[in-house]
GUPAKOL-598688 format. One record per residue (C-alpha): residue in one letter; x, y, z. Coordinates in steps of 0.25 Angstrom, whole numbers, plus 5000, padded with zeros to 4 digits. Each point is the difference from the previous one (the first is absolute). Layout:
BEGIN
AXYZ
...
This chain:
BEGIN
M487646864843
A500349934987
S499149944989
H500749914989
G501350065004
V499650144999
T500050095012
R498750075003
T500050155002
V498950085007
R499650124993
V499850125009
R499050104994
T499950155003
E498750065004
E500050064986
Q500149874993
R499049945009
L499050104996
Q500349984986
D499849855001
L498650035007
E499750094988
K500349904990
I499249895007
K498850105001
K500150034985
Y500149854997
R498849975008
D499250114994
L500349954986
E499649865004
N498750055006
Q499750074987
I500149884992
R499249915009
T498950105001
L499950014984
V500149854998
A498949985011
S499150084991
G500349924988
T500950114993
Y501149954992
S500450134992
L501250074995
D500150075013
V500049875008
F501149954990
E500950125003
L499849985015
T500549854999
T501250054992
K500450095012
L499749895010
L500749894993
R501350084998
Q500050015015
N499649865003
P500049904989
E499749895010
Y498650045001
Y499349904992
T498650055001
I500450134993
W500649924989
N498649934998
V499350145001
R501050054989
R499649884991
R498550035002
C500350154996
L500849954987
I498849914996
S499050115003
C500650124994
L501349984992
L499949874993
S499049984988
K498749935002
A499449904991
T499750044985
D498650054998
Q499249894993
Q499250094992
A501250064993
S500349974985
D501149914996
G500950124996
Q499650085012
E500349885009
Q501449984994
A500450145001
L499550015014
D500749875004
T501350064994
K499850135008
N499749925013
Q501249914998
E500950124998
S499450075012
D500149875009
G501549984995
D500350145005
V499349985014
L500749865002
Q501350054996
S499950125009
E499649915012
I501149914997
A500950125001
F499450055013
T500349875007
M501550004995
P500650095011
L499149945011
L500649864995
L501450055000
E499850055015
F499249895005
P500449884991
K499449895009
C498650075002
Y499049894995
W498950104997
I500950084990
W500349874993
N498549965000
F499650134994
R501049994989
Q499549864997
W498650054999
L500450114990
L500749904991
S498849915000
Q499250124996
A500950024988
I499749864995
Q498550035001
R500050144994
L501250014991
P500449944986
L500849885002
P501450054995
V499850125009
A499649925012
R501249904998
K501050124999
I499550055014
W500249865006
E501449994993
T500450135006
E499549955014
L500949884998
S501250104997
L499650085013
V500049875009
S501449974994
K500550145004
M499449995014
L500749865002
N501350064995
K499950095012
D499549905010
Q500249864995
R499349935011
N498750095000
Y499049885001
H498850094997
A500750044986
W500349854998
G498649965002
Y499550114991
R501049964989
R499449865000
L498650064998
V500550104989
V500749884993
A498849915001
Q499150114994
L501050034989
E500049854997
S498449994999
P499150004988
E499450135005
L501350074995
D500349914989
G501249945008
K500949884999
S500949935011
M501150095007
A500549885008
E501450004993
D500150155002
E499650005014
F500949885003
A501250084994
Y499650125009
T500149915012
T501449964996
K500450154999
M499450045013
I500649885007
R501450034995
L499850155005
S499649945014
L500149865004
S499150045012
N498850034991
F499049905006
S498950054991
A500849984987
W500349865005
H498549975003
N499650064986
R501149914994
S499449875006
Q498650044996
L500450024985
I500849874999
P498949904997
K499450104989
V501450024994
L500349854999
Q498749974994
Q500150114989
R501449954997
G499449864998
A501149955009
D500249855000
D500649935012
E501450024996
A499850154998
R499350015014
A501149935007
A501050094993
F499250125005
L499949955014
V501549995000
E500250144995
E499050055011
L500749925011
N501450064995
L499450145000
V499550005015
R501249925004
D500950114995
G499250105008
L500149915013
N501549994998
V500050165001
G498950025010
P499649875008
E499350095010
D499050054990
Q498649935003
S499450034986
L501149924994
W499749885009
Y498550014997
Y500349994985
H500949885003
Q498949935008
F499150034988
L500949934991
V500249885009
S498549995002
Q499949984985
I501149895001
V499449935011
G498650024996
D499150065011
G498750004991
I500050155000
G500050064986
Q500549954987
S501349935001
I501250054992
T500549864997
P498849915001
A500749874995
L501149995010
T500249865006
V500249985015
D501549974997
E500150134993
K499350085011
V501049945010
A501250034991
Y499550154999
L499750015015
R501349945004
H500850104991
E499250125006
I500349955014
D501549984997
E500050144994
I499450065012
K500949935010
D501250074993
L499450135005
L500349965014
E501550024997
D499850155000
Y498750025007
D499749925013
D499050105006
I498950014990
K498749935004
W499549994985
I501149904997
Y499749915011
E498550014997
A500249964986
L501049885003
S499049955011
E498850004991
Y500649954987
T500649895008
V498649965005
A499550014986
L501149914995
E499749895010
R498550004996
L500549994985
E500849885004
Q498949945009
R501049975011
T499549955013
E501150075007
S501150104997
K501449954995
S501050025012
N500850124994
E498750074995
A499349985013
S501250065008
D500150124990
L498550025002
Q500150015015
I501250104999
W499250094991
L498749995008
T500950035013
K500650124993
L498650054995
R499549995015
A501150095004
L499950104988
D498550015000
P499449955014
M498750074997
R499749884990
T500549895009
G498649934998
R500250004985
W501449945001
N499449895009
D499049974990
V501149994989
E500749905009
Q498749925002
Q499849994985
A501449944999
R499749895009
């Protein structure tokens, strides 16, 4: 039996291996029960903290234990609020000492999660715990120190994305880190241009990087606004983006992520009312010209690729959009004929969505 093209193999265990596995399970359950018993009594001590270390190294997916670890950190490792009765000098010295101690604890915890993150890069709970640690850095440490920790975190995410360019957990976490680095809490400024350039780099490494294309689409309105782009600049920007994704489609027209980004750009041309338009000042005639050009470019792909459904889907949907822009009561004969051919091909290539192709046909009537 195979899954994703990989043949499954059945592991045959010896009796000795079976007994070893049972012993591991027993130790794991004993460890879990120890923690549960202590927590039930309201104990969040260093002993409990050490027990969470042992368990999480075995099973970082156990989110309840991450919560126990947080409670232990707050109860016995991180500093408490400064004594209100202390003198100003004593309070300042105590704050400095607490900040140094808290910094050491937080850095130690960040280091603890690193090997777990490398082994389990798509475990939500590790990412969530690191986010909590970084938020504690903002609350407890001087601004330059806290910012340095967050900047180091961004470098880490970049390294992880170099290893696994499509790790959507890491991409989502990157957006969170960037947003925090831009925030007043860390005396930040916009990183939109840098992040936009980063998506270009990642796309050039892998055209199939859906997350990079998605990030790019989210950054565009901010980038254009910060550039103070007028209508002419926006039109030039749109042409550049269309050329970029079209170059990708010429190489890999079977890549769904490229078509999604192309659809996003076309939606900006047509104006679907979702999000800020890249080129808000286009006339209807200009929209028609853009759309006709894209349809013609996609038609050229059929000379080399006649069995890729994404090509026919784009041609069908863009043709319907063109008819709406031109406010036709009925399709021109050639385009109507082409549309029927494309929909027939779609029904053959993707029969599971026949109802959808029927709907597209109805929209064209």
